[in-house]
LOMIZA-582976 format. One record per residue (C-alpha): x, y, z. Coordinates in steps of 0.001 Angstrom, whole numbers, m for minus. Layout:
N
<site px="X" py="Y" pz="Z"/>
...
***
This chain:
474
<site px="57184" py="23657" pz="m106339"/>
<site px="60010" py="21646" pz="m105182"/>
<site px="59854" py="18645" pz="m102960"/>
<site px="61547" py="20973" pz="m99873"/>
<site px="58484" py="23501" pz="m99900"/>
<site px="55777" py="20843" pz="m99896"/>
<site px="57275" py="19423" pz="m96760"/>
<site px="57368" py="22839" pz="m94819"/>
<site px="53471" py="23011" pz="m96368"/>
<site px="52638" py="19928" pz="m94696"/>
<site px="54260" py="20452" pz="m90804"/>
<site px="52721" py="23829" pz="m90819"/>
<site px="49283" py="22452" pz="m91329"/>
<site px="46805" py="23704" pz="m88207"/>
<site px="45007" py="21963" pz="m86161"/>
<site px="42088" py="22866" pz="m83703"/>
<site px="42443" py="22147" pz="m80261"/>
<site px="39926" py="19110" pz="m79474"/>
<site px="37626" py="18969" pz="m76285"/>
<site px="35969" py="15247" pz="m74783"/>
<site px="33865" py="15156" pz="m71779"/>
<site px="32485" py="13297" pz="m69503"/>
<site px="30143" py="13605" pz="m66906"/>
<site px="29712" py="11763" pz="m63459"/>
<site px="26904" py="9200" pz="m62663"/>
<site px="25648" py="11792" pz="m60251"/>
<site px="26071" py="14903" pz="m62226"/>
<site px="28016" py="16700" pz="m59721"/>
<site px="31556" py="16785" pz="m61930"/>
<site px="32435" py="16999" pz="m65264"/>
<site px="35554" py="15839" pz="m66721"/>
<site px="37775" py="17302" pz="m69916"/>
<site px="40310" py="15987" pz="m71829"/>
<site px="41915" py="18477" pz="m73766"/>
<site px="44065" py="18173" pz="m77337"/>
<site px="46020" py="21046" pz="m78088"/>
<site px="46338" py="23061" pz="m81153"/>
<site px="48801" py="22053" pz="m83590"/>
<site px="50500" py="24576" pz="m86079"/>
<site px="48949" py="28100" pz="m86422"/>
<site px="45793" py="27122" pz="m84929"/>
<site px="45277" py="29112" pz="m81637"/>
<site px="44782" py="28241" pz="m78045"/>
<site px="41590" py="28293" pz="m76470"/>
<site px="40786" py="31338" pz="m74682"/>
<site px="39059" py="30230" pz="m70725"/>
<site px="35562" py="31304" pz="m72450"/>
<site px="35928" py="29264" pz="m75667"/>
<site px="36388" py="25972" pz="m72986"/>
<site px="33439" py="27064" pz="m71067"/>
<site px="31551" py="27540" pz="m74189"/>
<site px="32506" py="23898" pz="m75563"/>
<site px="30754" py="22678" pz="m71957"/>
<site px="27637" py="24627" pz="m72196"/>
<site px="27262" py="23539" pz="m75860"/>
<site px="27063" py="19731" pz="m74013"/>
<site px="24759" py="21110" pz="m71861"/>
<site px="27564" py="21898" pz="m68706"/>
<site px="26143" py="24816" pz="m67189"/>
<site px="26840" py="25185" pz="m63781"/>
<site px="29797" py="24886" pz="m61298"/>
<site px="32911" py="26108" pz="m63630"/>
<site px="35907" py="25805" pz="m62422"/>
<site px="38259" py="28554" pz="m64062"/>
<site px="41679" py="28106" pz="m62572"/>
<site px="41450" py="24326" pz="m63375"/>
<site px="40721" py="25277" pz="m66818"/>
<site px="43628" py="28155" pz="m66825"/>
<site px="45722" py="25490" pz="m65626"/>
<site px="45029" py="22538" pz="m68211"/>
<site px="45287" py="25325" pz="m71201"/>
<site px="48931" py="26070" pz="m70306"/>
<site px="50377" py="23144" pz="m69233"/>
<site px="49023" py="20576" pz="m70820"/>
<site px="49615" py="16912" pz="m70008"/>
<site px="48685" py="14399" pz="m72707"/>
<site px="45663" py="11885" pz="m72210"/>
<site px="44785" py="13792" pz="m68726"/>
<site px="41386" py="14150" pz="m67661"/>
<site px="40880" py="17382" pz="m65417"/>
<site px="37866" py="17844" pz="m63692"/>
<site px="36601" py="20984" pz="m65057"/>
<site px="33366" py="21807" pz="m63520"/>
<site px="31896" py="21140" pz="m59859"/>
<site px="28269" py="20383" pz="m59012"/>
<site px="26964" py="21458" pz="m55342"/>
<site px="26850" py="18280" pz="m53486"/>
<site px="23429" py="18575" pz="m51516"/>
<site px="23226" py="18171" pz="m47797"/>
<site px="20033" py="15781" pz="m46274"/>
<site px="18068" py="16763" pz="m43252"/>
<site px="18385" py="15789" pz="m39783"/>
<site px="15380" py="15183" pz="m37625"/>
<site px="14966" py="17305" pz="m33765"/>
<site px="16360" py="15314" pz="m31383"/>
<site px="15746" py="15277" pz="m27332"/>
<site px="19036" py="14922" pz="m25491"/>
<site px="17778" py="13793" pz="m22205"/>
<site px="19846" py="15178" pz="m19208"/>
<site px="19243" py="12257" pz="m17267"/>
<site px="19843" py="8117" pz="m17464"/>
<site px="16082" py="6672" pz="m18384"/>
<site px="17065" py="3193" pz="m18312"/>
<site px="15169" py="2561" pz="m15211"/>
<site px="14273" py="m577" pz="m13959"/>
<site px="18049" py="m2325" pz="m14673"/>
<site px="20241" py="m4180" pz="m12023"/>
<site px="22980" py="m2648" pz="m11162"/>
<site px="26388" py="m4237" pz="m11271"/>
<site px="28291" py="m4149" pz="m8310"/>
<site px="31697" py="m5815" pz="m8984"/>
<site px="31612" py="m8796" pz="m10879"/>
<site px="27757" py="m9170" pz="m9726"/>
<site px="24394" py="m7592" pz="m10192"/>
<site px="22276" py="m6422" pz="m7337"/>
<site px="18938" py="m7612" pz="m8350"/>
<site px="17939" py="m4783" pz="m5263"/>
<site px="19228" py="m1935" pz="m7056"/>
<site px="16794" py="m1635" pz="m9829"/>
<site px="16838" py="2127" pz="m10210"/>
<site px="12794" py="2661" pz="m9532"/>
<site px="13309" py="5974" pz="m8692"/>
<site px="14347" py="8946" pz="m11282"/>
<site px="15501" py="11902" pz="m8711"/>
<site px="15118" py="15512" pz="m9770"/>
<site px="15169" py="18594" pz="m7985"/>
<site px="13192" py="21954" pz="m9132"/>
<site px="15075" py="23784" pz="m12151"/>
<site px="16818" py="20755" pz="m13052"/>
<site px="17754" py="20320" pz="m16386"/>
<site px="15616" py="16983" pz="m17795"/>
<site px="15895" py="17604" pz="m21328"/>
<site px="16998" py="19485" pz="m24393"/>
<site px="16020" py="19432" pz="m27775"/>
<site px="18539" py="19903" pz="m30549"/>
<site px="16922" py="21611" pz="m33585"/>
<site px="15819" py="20178" pz="m37075"/>
<site px="18100" py="20830" pz="m39734"/>
<site px="16159" py="21149" pz="m42689"/>
<site px="18748" py="20592" pz="m45302"/>
<site px="20222" py="21856" pz="m48435"/>
<site px="19451" py="20861" pz="m52258"/>
<site px="22327" py="20334" pz="m54417"/>
<site px="23169" py="21584" pz="m58397"/>
<site px="24190" py="19356" pz="m60351"/>
<site px="26883" py="20543" pz="m63222"/>
<site px="23666" py="20545" pz="m65259"/>
<site px="22013" py="22680" pz="m63824"/>
<site px="19505" py="20912" pz="m62560"/>
<site px="18325" py="20942" pz="m58649"/>
<site px="19182" py="18246" pz="m56613"/>
<site px="16218" py="17229" pz="m54093"/>
<site px="17543" py="16296" pz="m50142"/>
<site px="15467" py="14606" pz="m47114"/>
<site px="13879" py="17952" pz="m45091"/>
<site px="14353" py="17894" pz="m41622"/>
<site px="11543" py="17126" pz="m39118"/>
<site px="10781" py="19272" pz="m36005"/>
<site px="9290" py="17706" pz="m32175"/>
<site px="8241" py="18962" pz="m29664"/>
<site px="10166" py="18538" pz="m26031"/>
<site px="7844" py="15455" pz="m24572"/>
<site px="6724" py="18577" pz="m21235"/>
<site px="4533" py="16906" pz="m18767"/>
<site px="3078" py="17460" pz="m15617"/>
<site px="5639" py="18829" pz="m12777"/>
<site px="7738" py="20023" pz="m16203"/>
<site px="8425" py="23511" pz="m17378"/>
<site px="9524" py="24533" pz="m20635"/>
<site px="11872" py="27114" pz="m21579"/>
<site px="10722" py="30522" pz="m23382"/>
<site px="12534" py="29732" pz="m26465"/>
<site px="10828" py="25706" pz="m26044"/>
<site px="14521" py="24125" pz="m26657"/>
<site px="14712" py="23224" pz="m22604"/>
<site px="12627" py="21464" pz="m20192"/>
<site px="12980" py="21452" pz="m16939"/>
<site px="11729" py="20058" pz="m13703"/>
<site px="8775" py="22292" pz="m11921"/>
<site px="9520" py="20737" pz="m8848"/>
<site px="11179" py="18087" pz="m6082"/>
<site px="9991" py="14715" pz="m7461"/>
<site px="10454" py="11628" pz="m9404"/>
<site px="10905" py="12170" pz="m13458"/>
<site px="8857" py="9364" pz="m15168"/>
<site px="7328" py="8485" pz="m18985"/>
<site px="3560" py="8976" pz="m19317"/>
<site px="2395" py="8971" pz="m22731"/>
<site px="5407" py="9483" pz="m23790"/>
<site px="6320" py="12590" pz="m21943"/>
<site px="8853" py="13353" pz="m18964"/>
<site px="6430" py="14223" pz="m16174"/>
<site px="7831" py="15217" pz="m12560"/>
<site px="5853" py="13474" pz="m9862"/>
<site px="6446" py="15328" pz="m6309"/>
<site px="5149" py="11982" pz="m4878"/>
<site px="6386" py="8163" pz="m5304"/>
<site px="4006" py="5236" pz="m4762"/>
<site px="3875" py="1655" pz="m4863"/>
<site px="1055" py="m413" pz="m5678"/>
<site px="2366" py="m3480" pz="m4204"/>
<site px="5288" py="m4506" pz="m2270"/>
<site px="8518" py="m3541" pz="m2086"/>
<site px="10269" py="m6324" pz="m3464"/>
<site px="12708" py="m7753" pz="m6407"/>
<site px="10023" py="m6660" pz="m8620"/>
<site px="10697" py="m3280" pz="m7663"/>
<site px="13777" py="m2895" pz="m5957"/>
<site px="15820" py="m652" pz="m3247"/>
<site px="13823" py="3362" pz="m3034"/>
<site px="15719" py="6222" pz="m2182"/>
<site px="13805" py="9411" pz="m3276"/>
<site px="13959" py="12674" pz="m2475"/>
<site px="10087" py="13342" pz="m1348"/>
<site px="7099" py="11781" pz="616"/>
<site px="6497" py="7903" pz="m282"/>
<site px="3509" py="5185" pz="m457"/>
<site px="3761" py="1908" pz="27"/>
<site px="365" py="198" pz="m525"/>
<site px="2078" py="m3364" pz="541"/>
<site px="5025" py="m4825" pz="2297"/>
<site px="8753" py="m4089" pz="2621"/>
<site px="10052" py="m7285" pz="2229"/>
<site px="13382" py="m8986" pz="4017"/>
<site px="16766" py="m7061" pz="2952"/>
<site px="15039" py="m4024" pz="1226"/>
<site px="15551" py="m548" pz="2036"/>
<site px="13320" py="2371" pz="1277"/>
<site px="14186" py="5957" pz="1810"/>
<site px="11841" py="8771" pz="2252"/>
<site px="13257" py="12406" pz="2104"/>
<site px="9780" py="13099" pz="3987"/>
<site px="7067" py="11652" pz="5184"/>
<site px="7508" py="7533" pz="4438"/>
<site px="3695" py="5888" pz="4910"/>
<site px="3898" py="1920" pz="4543"/>
<site px="583" py="316" pz="4128"/>
<site px="1519" py="m3799" pz="4856"/>
<site px="3929" py="m5258" pz="6900"/>
<site px="7563" py="m4591" pz="7425"/>
<site px="9899" py="m7277" pz="7617"/>
<site px="13770" py="m7040" pz="8317"/>
<site px="13818" py="m4313" pz="6199"/>
<site px="15574" py="m517" pz="6492"/>
<site px="13341" py="2089" pz="6703"/>
<site px="14845" py="5847" pz="6692"/>
<site px="12493" py="9290" pz="6341"/>
<site px="13379" py="12839" pz="7194"/>
<site px="9736" py="12992" pz="8380"/>
<site px="7175" py="10471" pz="9974"/>
<site px="7059" py="7173" pz="9837"/>
<site px="3807" py="5670" pz="9382"/>
<site px="3116" py="1999" pz="8880"/>
<site px="m242" py="803" pz="9114"/>
<site px="16" py="m2729" pz="10194"/>
<site px="3711" py="m3193" pz="12130"/>
<site px="7333" py="m4752" pz="11940"/>
<site px="8611" py="m8143" pz="11874"/>
<site px="11802" py="m7393" pz="12073"/>
<site px="13560" py="m10911" pz="13572"/>
<site px="16726" py="m8891" pz="14447"/>
<site px="17260" py="m7117" pz="11453"/>
<site px="14568" py="m4177" pz="10655"/>
<site px="15859" py="m847" pz="10946"/>
<site px="13179" py="1976" pz="11205"/>
<site px="14394" py="5900" pz="11663"/>
<site px="12683" py="9347" pz="11356"/>
<site px="15209" py="11908" pz="11552"/>
<site px="12621" py="14457" pz="12633"/>
<site px="9454" py="12941" pz="12838"/>
<site px="7220" py="10561" pz="14641"/>
<site px="7193" py="6475" pz="14262"/>
<site px="3357" py="5448" pz="14063"/>
<site px="2954" py="1794" pz="13677"/>
<site px="1316" py="m857" pz="15318"/>
<site px="3395" py="m2836" pz="16616"/>
<site px="7677" py="m3471" pz="17031"/>
<site px="8675" py="m7000" pz="17189"/>
<site px="12578" py="m7810" pz="17022"/>
<site px="13252" py="m4440" pz="15472"/>
<site px="15676" py="m689" pz="15803"/>
<site px="13302" py="2547" pz="15803"/>
<site px="14307" py="6001" pz="16183"/>
<site px="12176" py="8624" pz="16354"/>
<site px="13171" py="12441" pz="16570"/>
<site px="10365" py="13254" pz="18074"/>
<site px="7651" py="10161" pz="19177"/>
<site px="7480" py="6740" pz="18868"/>
<site px="3790" py="5876" pz="19061"/>
<site px="2874" py="2225" pz="18990"/>
<site px="m802" py="986" pz="19100"/>
<site px="m407" py="m2910" pz="20418"/>
<site px="2729" py="m4040" pz="21716"/>
<site px="6666" py="m3250" pz="21626"/>
<site px="8308" py="m6881" pz="22141"/>
<site px="12180" py="m7400" pz="22421"/>
<site px="13217" py="m4017" pz="20255"/>
<site px="15573" py="m1451" pz="20965"/>
<site px="13229" py="1654" pz="20828"/>
<site px="14661" py="5520" pz="21609"/>
<site px="12883" py="8851" pz="20764"/>
<site px="14037" py="12179" pz="21681"/>
<site px="10407" py="13140" pz="22953"/>
<site px="8721" py="10045" pz="24624"/>
<site px="7368" py="6569" pz="23534"/>
<site px="3761" py="5575" pz="24388"/>
<site px="2145" py="1939" pz="23890"/>
<site px="m1820" py="2255" pz="24066"/>
<site px="m4662" py="2198" pz="22080"/>
<site px="m4469" py="m901" pz="20484"/>
<site px="m5879" py="m4607" pz="22135"/>
<site px="m2337" py="m4545" pz="24851"/>
<site px="m636" py="m1335" pz="25018"/>
<site px="2292" py="m3807" pz="26258"/>
<site px="5986" py="m3512" pz="26411"/>
<site px="7885" py="m6957" pz="26399"/>
<site px="12107" py="m6860" pz="26424"/>
<site px="14634" py="m5093" pz="24835"/>
<site px="15541" py="m1338" pz="25620"/>
<site px="13482" py="1505" pz="25361"/>
<site px="14737" py="5014" pz="25563"/>
<site px="13068" py="8568" pz="25101"/>
<site px="14068" py="11853" pz="26376"/>
<site px="10805" py="12331" pz="28325"/>
<site px="8481" py="9744" pz="29409"/>
<site px="7751" py="6174" pz="28378"/>
<site px="3576" py="5528" pz="28229"/>
<site px="2035" py="2068" pz="28782"/>
<site px="m978" py="67" pz="29402"/>
<site px="1654" py="m3394" pz="30305"/>
<site px="4981" py="m2858" pz="31280"/>
<site px="7355" py="m6342" pz="31121"/>
<site px="5388" py="m10137" pz="31515"/>
<site px="4583" py="m12709" pz="33930"/>
<site px="7622" py="m14381" pz="32099"/>
<site px="10054" py="m11871" pz="33404"/>
<site px="11825" py="m11235" pz="30728"/>
<site px="14776" py="m8040" pz="30805"/>
<site px="13296" py="m5105" pz="29614"/>
<site px="15134" py="m1933" pz="29994"/>
<site px="13112" py="1489" pz="30390"/>
<site px="15809" py="4283" pz="30080"/>
<site px="14069" py="8120" pz="30007"/>
<site px="15335" py="11623" pz="30894"/>
<site px="17883" py="10740" pz="28373"/>
<site px="18440" py="11280" pz="24504"/>
<site px="19049" py="8119" pz="22874"/>
<site px="21667" py="9580" pz="20369"/>
<site px="23869" py="10275" pz="23092"/>
<site px="23242" py="7152" pz="24795"/>
<site px="24212" py="4826" pz="21073"/>
<site px="27004" py="7076" pz="20383"/>
<site px="28321" py="6766" pz="24255"/>
<site px="27880" py="2463" pz="23440"/>
<site px="30025" py="3246" pz="20118"/>
<site px="32848" py="5009" pz="22045"/>
<site px="32876" py="2293" pz="24414"/>
<site px="33651" py="m535" pz="22020"/>
<site px="35980" py="1549" pz="20257"/>
<site px="38303" py="2261" pz="23268"/>
<site px="38016" py="m1466" pz="24366"/>
<site px="39323" py="m2084" pz="20213"/>
<site px="41954" py="329" pz="21196"/>
<site px="43081" py="m1005" pz="24279"/>
<site px="43339" py="m4537" pz="23049"/>
<site px="45277" py="m3826" pz="20137"/>
<site px="47914" py="m1185" pz="22605"/>
<site px="48070" py="m4162" pz="24372"/>
<site px="49115" py="m6541" pz="21888"/>
<site px="51862" py="m3936" pz="20186"/>
<site px="53078" py="m3484" pz="23738"/>
<site px="54060" py="m7141" pz="23892"/>
<site px="55322" py="m7493" pz="20474"/>
<site px="57593" py="m4284" pz="21403"/>
<site px="59035" py="m6215" pz="24634"/>
<site px="59801" py="m9056" pz="22769"/>
<site px="61861" py="m7339" pz="20197"/>
<site px="63678" py="m4920" pz="22642"/>
<site px="64558" py="m8019" pz="24154"/>
<site px="66029" py="m9216" pz="20806"/>
<site px="67992" py="m5670" pz="20713"/>
<site px="69848" py="m5937" pz="23979"/>
<site px="71138" py="m8883" pz="23037"/>
<site px="72402" py="m7832" pz="20056"/>
<site px="69737" py="m10443" pz="17935"/>
<site px="67785" py="m7830" pz="16370"/>
<site px="68114" py="m7881" pz="12262"/>
<site px="67905" py="m5450" pz="10306"/>
<site px="64274" py="m6208" pz="8963"/>
<site px="63020" py="m6669" pz="12708"/>
<site px="64622" py="m3351" pz="13775"/>
<site px="62344" py="m2050" pz="10607"/>
<site px="59257" py="m3578" pz="12025"/>
<site px="60131" py="m2440" pz="15513"/>
<site px="60371" py="1260" pz="13857"/>
<site px="57024" py="669" pz="12449"/>
<site px="54747" py="m1246" pz="15187"/>
<site px="56137" py="1878" pz="18060"/>
<site px="54861" py="4563" pz="15234"/>
<site px="51830" py="2699" pz="14924"/>
<site px="50936" py="2410" pz="18861"/>
<site px="51617" py="6431" pz="18943"/>
<site px="48757" py="6546" pz="16046"/>
<site px="46189" py="4227" pz="17897"/>
<site px="46866" py="5947" pz="21316"/>
<site px="46102" py="9677" pz="19723"/>
<site px="42774" py="8063" pz="18512"/>
<site px="42392" py="6448" pz="21529"/>
<site px="43045" py="9890" pz="23756"/>
<site px="40441" py="11786" pz="20778"/>
<site px="38098" py="9151" pz="21743"/>
<site px="38434" py="9038" pz="25432"/>
<site px="37770" py="13697" pz="25308"/>
<site px="34803" py="12510" pz="23479"/>
<site px="33422" py="10533" pz="25997"/>
<site px="34193" py="13128" pz="28382"/>
<site px="32270" py="15541" pz="26878"/>
<site px="29277" py="13187" pz="26072"/>
<site px="29093" py="12766" pz="29508"/>
<site px="28867" py="16562" pz="30074"/>
<site px="26196" py="16632" pz="27497"/>
<site px="24153" py="13769" pz="29236"/>
<site px="24449" py="15585" pz="32530"/>
<site px="23433" py="18567" pz="30998"/>
<site px="20493" py="17352" pz="28807"/>
<site px="18999" py="14839" pz="31618"/>
<site px="15341" py="15937" pz="31962"/>
<site px="12720" py="15137" pz="34554"/>
<site px="11586" py="12264" pz="32662"/>
<site px="9209" py="9779" pz="34003"/>
<site px="7878" py="5991" pz="32954"/>
<site px="4113" py="5303" pz="33247"/>
<site px="1940" py="2439" pz="33612"/>
<site px="m1370" py="2511" pz="33298"/>
<site px="m2227" py="m1306" pz="34400"/>
<site px="717" py="m3707" pz="35258"/>
<site px="3866" py="m3482" pz="35722"/>
<site px="5880" py="m7239" pz="35972"/>
<site px="9286" py="m8047" pz="37751"/>
<site px="12116" py="m7933" pz="35827"/>
<site px="12039" py="m4204" pz="34648"/>
<site px="14919" py="m1785" pz="34882"/>
<site px="13632" py="1590" pz="35165"/>
<site px="16637" py="4356" pz="34538"/>
<site px="15974" py="7811" pz="35154"/>
<site px="19151" py="10676" pz="35202"/>
<site px="21282" py="7914" pz="35556"/>
<site px="19888" py="5935" pz="38756"/>
<site px="18579" py="2752" pz="38220"/>
<site px="15759" py="542" pz="39741"/>
<site px="14654" py="m3007" pz="39422"/>
<site px="11247" py="m4071" pz="39452"/>
<site px="10785" py="m7239" pz="41876"/>
<site px="6941" py="m7307" pz="42255"/>
<site px="3905" py="m6695" pz="40299"/>
<site px="2432" py="m3318" pz="40790"/>
<site px="m224" py="m1675" pz="39040"/>
<site px="m1151" py="1826" pz="37923"/>
<site px="2079" py="3428" pz="39098"/>
<site px="4289" py="6051" pz="37636"/>
<site px="8085" py="5743" pz="38118"/>
<site px="9637" py="9854" pz="38509"/>
<site px="12904" py="11203" pz="39984"/>
<site px="13261" py="13093" pz="43213"/>
<site px="15693" py="13568" pz="45990"/>
<site px="18233" py="11922" pz="44035"/>
<site px="16186" py="8308" pz="43532"/>
<site px="13276" py="6882" pz="41794"/>
<site px="10275" py="6674" pz="43122"/>
<site px="7040" py="5340" pz="43103"/>
<site px="3767" py="6968" pz="43153"/>
<site px="m44" py="6469" pz="41447"/>
<site px="m58" py="6890" pz="37859"/>
<site px="m2198" py="10269" pz="37009"/>
***
């Protein structure tokens, strides 16, 4: 054999394909380094490559597309992912999605400041309102490594909605609703709704203002500057200082109010029942019933104001307005303070008339000032001294005058309507004094006034024949 034939034999020597494998640390991937065959050695099939992988324990997740591409277009010294495991999915515990803000007792920011009176102590909910919803647990999904081994996962745990008293679960137990109007709170790690709201002590900085959809009871006092609003009845066992109280129904204050000119009490559709009223503004949609004394206060009731049953039963100073009658033991005092008592007219009409009168006076003052400015600018205009900026000012204030006059006209028309309503709603009211009526008392019935100038006993003031007459108490 010559030298050339020996060389050809060496060139045609066959070399089988070579496979090297490496498995990732988490056993979720297998990479292969493929060295193609040489000479007459056959190109491996996909099945052969898979067999090589199986022989090394890689029995799961073979990627035939990746293997085929690797065989058909090999790239020198490139590791190719030829098998992929199935990664696990950890489970998630069930969660409760609260549909109301439970971050109570946190002061609310008002601008750049924090209002310590607004602590959010009440969470109002209405019947049928969604308060919480369950996000179901995900049990998880176990994985499989390329070696065919299962990979365990955390199994999510279920939890129940925290249903307490006053709440209602949906049929599938995935939603929680309020079963009544009331205050939503947490008790024993459960949501509960109480149709009433009770403060065990005082309404002060430890509690904050209260605005509740239902009845409210305060076992202590309501301190100066705080507010309590009830969508039903309001009961206060202690003293009311310079506070604001609002109720839709009866307001019952076992002690009394020392308002210092700042207290405001209003029962929209009920009675105000109280021991004493001192320097306060009080309004009742029905009656005001006071056991002891009304002192230097502004008190109004749609029906009657009755003072009696306590030590004095006295009205001293201030203003009293009642739709039907005022009854008391003593009216005025020996010091003869101005005590204004009006009956036969609704207090809300009297109050609105007063507000409109103030508005009309303000409009008149504004129009007077505008007229003076207009006259001045028109004088400049006549003399040819009105510059463009002043011309624009003249147009602006002239327009403002028309707007104010329109508001003035609206308010004046409303006043005329109120006068008509007042005349139509006037009742045959009376003022009855069981014991003593002192000088200094001004009685107004159906718009007619009578100033008491001497001490009177056991009297009744009534309207007859266009004047106020004094009769014996009945």
